[in-house]
N, C-alpha and C positions, 0 to 999 in steps of 0.2 A: 403378272402372267394370269391368262383366262382359264388356265386349266392347271391340275396337279394330278399327279401320277405317283403311285407309291404302292408297292409289295407289301402287304398288310402280315402280321404275324401268322394269321391262319392261310397264307399263300394265297390269298385273293388279291388281284391286281386292281387297284381301283383308280378311276379316272373320275374327276370332278370339275365341270366345267361352272363358270361363274361370270356372267356377262356377255357382252357380244363377241361372237367367235366366227371367223371365215375358214374358209376352206384349207388356207394354210396351216391355221392352228389345229384345226381337227387332224390333219396330217401329221402334224409334229407330234401331237398325242399319241397318235398310233404308232409312230416310229419309237418313241418313249416306251409304250407299253410294250412293242416287240424286243425291244432291249433288256427288259425284263424276263422274257420268255425264256425258261431253260430248254436245252436241248430235250427233244422227244416228251416234252410236257404237254398236257393238255390244259393249257391255263384257262383259269377262272376268272372271269373280269366282271368287275361292276363299274356301270358308266352311269355317273349321275347327270342327268341335264334339267334337274329341277330348276336351277339359277340360269339357265342358258338364254340367250338372245340368239337366235339364230340368224347369222348374216351371211346367208348363204342362196343362192338362185336356185330354182327348181332343178336346173341342168348340173350345178355344181352338187346338190344333195344326191341326183341319181349317180352321177359320178363316183362320188365317196362311197355310196351302197356299195358300187361294183368292186371299188379300190378294197375296200374291207374284206370283202368276199373272196378276193384273188391274193391276200398276203398270206403267203406260205405260212409263216409264223403263227398265224390265226385259225390256221385249216381245222384244228379240232378243238378250238376254245369253246368253252361254256360261258355264252355273255348275258347277262341280266342288265337290262337298261331301267333306271329310275327315273321316272318322271312324275310331274303332278298329274292326279288323277283325270283332270278336266282337258288338258293338252299335253301331247306328246309331241315335242317339236322334232323328235328324230323319226317321226313316222315314215317319211318319203324315205329316208335313208335305210330304216330297217326293212320296207316292203322291197327295195331295190337288192340289198343284201340278200334277203330271202329267195329273189327271183333267181339269183345267183348260187342257191344252194346255202347259204349262211343262216344260220338260226338264230335268232336272238328273241330271249324272253323278255317281256315287257312288265313291270311292276310299278305300283305306286305307294309301297311301303317297304321301307328300308328293311325291317326284319324278315319279311317274304322273301325278298331278293336273295339276301344273305342266306337263309335256310335253303333255298333252291340251288344255290351255288354250291353249298355243302353237302348236297345230296339227301338233304331231311325232307323234302317234298318234291314231287313231280309236276 
């Protein structure tokens, strides 16, 4: 499997991608995250794309950004995307989601991403 989704002891839902990922796998991962969201919860989600190989066209990335922004379960989510400092393979997706009103914070260090999700930094 090219992704793993789990709810950590801290109640952060983590999504870790590894390898070539297409639109279908990205949508499956979102569905898995949504299944872990509790009713009336503002989920905290950590998405690790450090080891991802994006296998999505520009149109698919734009579609996926809009798809994220329109998932009801994720409407109040606090999302941190962890990527390598030099390259963010999620940049187009994040920009399109932002254009639809969905905010994603970007990090290149795991401790900072976790601290932000836990409210220790703004």
